[in-house]
N, C-alpha and C positions, 0 to 999 in steps of 0.2 A: 583467622583461627589457626592455632598452633598447639602442639603438645609441649608443655613446659617440663623440663627436667632440672631440678635444683640440687646441686651437690653440697656436701659439707664444706667446711673450711671457712676462713675469716674474710672480712672485708667485702661482703656482698651488700648492695644497697637496694632494698626492696622498694622503697617509696617511689622512685621513678618508673618502676616496672609494674605498678598496680594496674594500669590500663591493659597490659598484656594478660595479667591474671584474670581480669574481668572478661576477656575475649577468648580465654584458653579453652580448647576442646577437652584437655585433660591435664592434670598436674601430678607428676611423679616425683617423689623425693628419694634421693640416694642417701640412706642412713641419716646422718645429722643435718642434712639439708632441711629437714622438717623443723629444726630448731628456729630457723629464720621466719617461719610462717606463723608460729604461735602468737607473737605480738599483734598480728593483723587478723587473727582468727580465720586464716585461709586454710580450709580443710582440704588436704590433697586427696586425690582419688586412690592412690596406693603408695606404699613405701617399699623399696627394695634395699637389701643390703645385709651385712652381718651384724648390724646393731652394736658395733663395738665403740661408737663415739657419740651416739645420740644421748641426750639428757634423759634420765629416768622419768622426769616429770613430763617431758615431751612425749615419750612413748606411752605413758599412761593416758595423756590427752588424746593421742591417736586411737588408743583402744576404746576410750569413752565415745569417740566419734565414729567408731566401727570402721576405721580405715584398714583395708586389707594389707597384710604384711606378706612379703615374699622373702624368705630368709635364706641366707647363704653362709657357708662356713667362713671364718675369719681368714684361714689360709686357703687362698684360691688363686687362679691364674689371671683374673681380671679384676680391676677396681670395681667398686659399686657403681661408679658413673658409667663405665663401659657397659656393664650389664644392663643398666637402665636404658642407655642410648640404643643399644643393639636390640632391645626388646620392642622397639617402635618400628612399625612398617616404614619402608623407605619412602613411600609416597606422602608421608606426613611431614609438614614443616615443624622443625624442632627449635625451641628457644632453650639453650643450655645456660643456666645461670650458675656461675662458679667464680671462685676467686681468681683474679688476674694479677694479684699483688701479694700472694701468700708464698708458700714454699715453692722455690723455682722448679723443683722436680715435678711437683703436682701441676703447676701452671704449664710448663712445657709439655709434660705428658698429656694433659687434656687437649691442648691445642693441636699437637701432632696426631692424637687420636681422632679429633674431629676432622682434620685434614684427610686422614686415611678414609674415614667413613664417607666423606663427601666424594672422594675418588671412587668409592664403591656404590654411589648413587643416593646417599642420604642428603637431606636438606637441613643444614644446621647453622644457626647463628649463635655465637657465644657472647655473653656479657656478664659483667659484675654489677650492672645497673648504671655505670658511669661510662665505661668504654665498651665498644662493640667490635667483635672480630668476625669476619666473614671468610670462611674457608671456600676457595674457588678451585675447581678442577675442570680440565678440558676446555672446550670453546665456551666462552662465557661473557656475559655482560653484567656489570654491577653499577648501580646508580645510588647516589647519596640521598638521604632524607633532607628536606629543606631546612629542618630545625638545626641540623649539624652545620649546614652552610651558614645560616644566620648567626650561629654562636661562634663561628670562626674556628671550628675544631681542626686539628691536624689529621691527616690521612696518610698512612704509610702502607707500602706494599712490601711483603716479606715473601720472596720466592722460596719454595721448598723443593727438595729432591733434585730433579734435573732442571729446575727453574721454570720460568714462564715464557712463552714465546709469542711474539707479535702483539705486544701490549701497547694500546693507544689510549690517550686520555681524552676526556670530555670536560671542559670547563674547569681545568686545573691550572694553578699558577705556573707550575713547571711542566710543560707539555712532553708527551712521548708520542712517537708515531711508529708503529710496527717495531717496537724495541724488544729485543730478547733480554730477559733479566736472569742473572745467575744467582743461584742460591748462595747466601753468605755475603752478598754485596750490600753496602749501606746506601747505594745510589738512590733508592726510592724511599728513603726514610723521610718523614715529616714534609710531605707535600701540603699544599693549601688549596682550598676552594676559591675560585675566582668569583666573587660575588656579583660581578657584572654579567655573568653568564646565567642561563636558565637551566642548563642541564650539567650535571657533575658526576663523574665516575670514570670507569675504565672498561675497555673491551680487551679480551685476549683470545688468541686462537687455540692455545693448547698449554698444558703444564699444570702446575699447582702453586697456589700462593695464598697467603692470608692478607686480606684487606683489614687494616686496623684504624678505626675512627676513635679519636680520644681527645679530651680537652688539652689545650696547650698548657704547659707549665713553665 
C-alpha cells in the first residue's frame, strides 16, 4: 500500500505502474498529472494545484467524477508537486510519478526536493514508469527487486550534499566496502547486479544519496 502522487509533464509511462495503482491507498494528482489517468479511467482521490496546465476536458471529467479540487494561486512559493508531497503524512510510503527526461530544471528540482523530504523523514520512491529513483538519507539499507536483476538493469549511486559515508555493496559487480562517496563524483555511476548472487543492494552508515535503477542503453 502506498500513496501515489502523479505530477504533470511529459514522458511518464503508466502501463508498467498499473499494479501500483491497483494497490494504492490514495491517488493524488498535481495539476496536469490527471491528464495521464484519463485513458485508463483511473479516478484520483483528489487533485491539487493552480490548474494552469490541465486540459479543460480532463478537468471536466474530474468534475463529473466528483473529484475534490484543492486550488492554489499560479504565483506561489512551491510547485504543485511539493504541495502534494508535503500534504502527505510522513509515515505513509509515497510513489511519486514524474518525468525523469523532461525539462532539466523540473527533473533536478523534483529529485532534490525528494531527497530533502527523505532527510526530513518522508518515504518516497520516484519513477517515470521505466526508471526508479530511491532517495536515501542517514543509516540505511537498500535492496533491489529481483525483476531488475533479471533484466540486467544498471544501478547508479548519486551522492548529494556532503556525500554518503561507509557505503558497502551486496551482490554488485563492482564492490564497495565502507567507502565514503563524495558529491559530484562519477565513481559510482552504472554499477551492475551480479546475477550469481541472491541479494543485491547497498548499505550506508550516513549521508544522502540517490539510488537510480534504469534500463541500460
